[in-house]
C-alpha positions as CSV (number, residue, x, y, z in Angstrom):
1,M,-65.4,28.1,-45.1
2,S,-65.8,29.2,-41.5
3,L,-66.1,32.9,-40.9
4,E,-67.1,35.2,-38.1
5,A,-66.2,38.9,-37.7
6,S,-63.2,38.0,-35.5
7,D,-62.1,34.8,-37.3
8,I,-59.7,33.8,-40.0
9,A,-61.7,32.8,-43.1
10,W,-60.5,29.2,-43.1
11,Y,-61.5,26.9,-45.9
12,K,-61.8,23.3,-44.9
13,S,-61.3,22.0,-48.5
14,Y,-58.2,22.4,-50.5
15,T,-60.2,22.2,-53.8
16,E,-62.5,25.0,-52.7
17,A,-59.7,27.1,-51.4
18,S,-57.7,26.7,-54.6
19,A,-60.7,27.7,-56.7
20,A,-61.3,30.8,-54.5
21,A,-57.6,31.8,-54.7
22,K,-57.6,31.5,-58.5
23,K,-60.8,33.5,-58.8
24,A,-59.5,36.3,-56.4
25,K,-55.9,36.0,-57.7
26,K,-54.8,35.8,-54.1
27,P,-52.0,33.6,-52.7
28,M,-52.9,30.7,-50.3
29,V,-51.8,29.8,-46.9
30,V,-52.2,26.0,-46.4
31,Y,-52.1,25.1,-42.7
32,L,-51.6,21.4,-42.0
33,H,-52.3,20.6,-38.4
34,S,-52.8,17.8,-35.9
35,E,-53.7,17.6,-32.2
36,C,-50.1,18.6,-31.2
37,G,-49.2,21.1,-28.6
38,A,-47.8,23.5,-31.2
39,C,-51.1,23.4,-33.1
40,K,-53.0,24.2,-30.0
41,Y,-50.7,27.1,-29.2
42,L,-51.4,28.5,-32.7
43,D,-55.1,28.1,-32.2
44,M,-55.1,29.9,-28.8
45,K,-52.4,32.5,-29.2
46,V,-51.7,33.2,-32.9
47,F,-54.9,32.8,-34.8
48,N,-56.8,35.0,-32.3
49,D,-54.4,37.9,-32.9
50,K,-56.4,40.8,-34.6
51,G,-53.4,41.7,-36.8
52,I,-53.1,38.1,-38.0
53,I,-56.8,37.8,-38.6
54,A,-57.0,41.0,-40.6
55,Y,-53.8,40.4,-42.6
56,M,-54.7,36.8,-43.5
57,N,-58.3,37.7,-44.5
58,D,-57.1,40.6,-46.6
59,H,-54.1,39.1,-48.4
60,F,-54.6,35.3,-48.5
61,V,-57.0,32.5,-49.1
62,A,-56.5,30.4,-46.0
63,V,-57.1,26.7,-45.8
64,S,-56.9,24.5,-42.6
65,L,-56.4,20.8,-43.2
66,S,-55.8,17.8,-41.0
67,L,-52.3,16.4,-41.5
68,K,-53.6,12.9,-41.6
69,N,-56.8,13.1,-43.7
70,D,-57.1,16.2,-45.8
71,A,-53.8,17.2,-47.3
72,P,-53.2,16.7,-51.0
73,K,-50.4,14.3,-51.7
74,N,-48.0,17.0,-53.0
75,L,-48.4,18.9,-49.7
76,Q,-48.2,16.0,-47.2
77,V,-45.5,16.1,-44.6
78,A,-44.6,14.0,-41.6
79,V,-44.9,16.7,-38.9
80,A,-47.3,19.4,-37.9
81,P,-47.9,22.2,-37.9
82,V,-46.7,23.2,-41.3
83,F,-47.6,26.2,-43.4
84,H,-47.4,26.1,-47.2
85,Y,-47.4,29.4,-49.0
86,L,-48.7,29.0,-52.5
87,N,-49.4,31.4,-55.4
88,Y,-53.0,31.2,-56.7
89,D,-51.8,28.8,-59.4
90,G,-50.5,26.4,-56.7
91,T,-46.8,27.1,-57.2
92,P,-44.7,27.6,-54.0
93,I,-43.9,31.2,-52.9
94,Q,-41.3,30.5,-50.3
95,D,-40.0,27.7,-48.1
96,D,-42.6,26.1,-45.8
97,L,-42.9,27.3,-42.2
98,I,-42.6,24.3,-39.9
99,G,-43.7,24.7,-36.3
100,A,-45.3,27.4,-34.2
101,T,-44.1,30.9,-33.9
102,P,-45.3,33.9,-31.9
103,A,-47.9,36.1,-33.6
104,S,-45.4,38.9,-34.5
105,S,-43.0,36.4,-36.2
106,F,-45.9,34.7,-38.1
107,L,-47.2,38.1,-39.3
108,N,-43.7,38.9,-40.6
109,D,-43.7,35.6,-42.5
110,L,-47.1,36.3,-43.9
111,K,-46.0,39.8,-45.1
112,T,-42.9,38.3,-46.7
113,A,-45.0,35.6,-48.6
114,S,-47.5,38.2,-49.7
115,K,-44.7,40.4,-51.2
116,M,-43.1,37.5,-53.0
117,S,-46.4,36.2,-54.5
118,K,-47.3,36.7,-58.1
């Protein structure tokens, strides 16, 4: 897990993130990314937003995985970026978010997923 005071607490392993989510009884955000322009936009504009950082760290276990190498088979998709919102038991909370959105829209999506989680 990478963590600094101003960073999202990203796990780099789905297995470790899943175990942490179960232990904390927190939902997961699984971010599948590549080297695409939309992923770079998220890195530069959305994941640096203080509201996003605080909300994700407080309400979710976040995992960042390479689309090509790291995603579990049941979460693999053909395009990036994709966000899977999962309950701590691994069941889906809501439809996946495909593509990049501005920070305000992404925060609203996070809040909706948090409210819908077990």
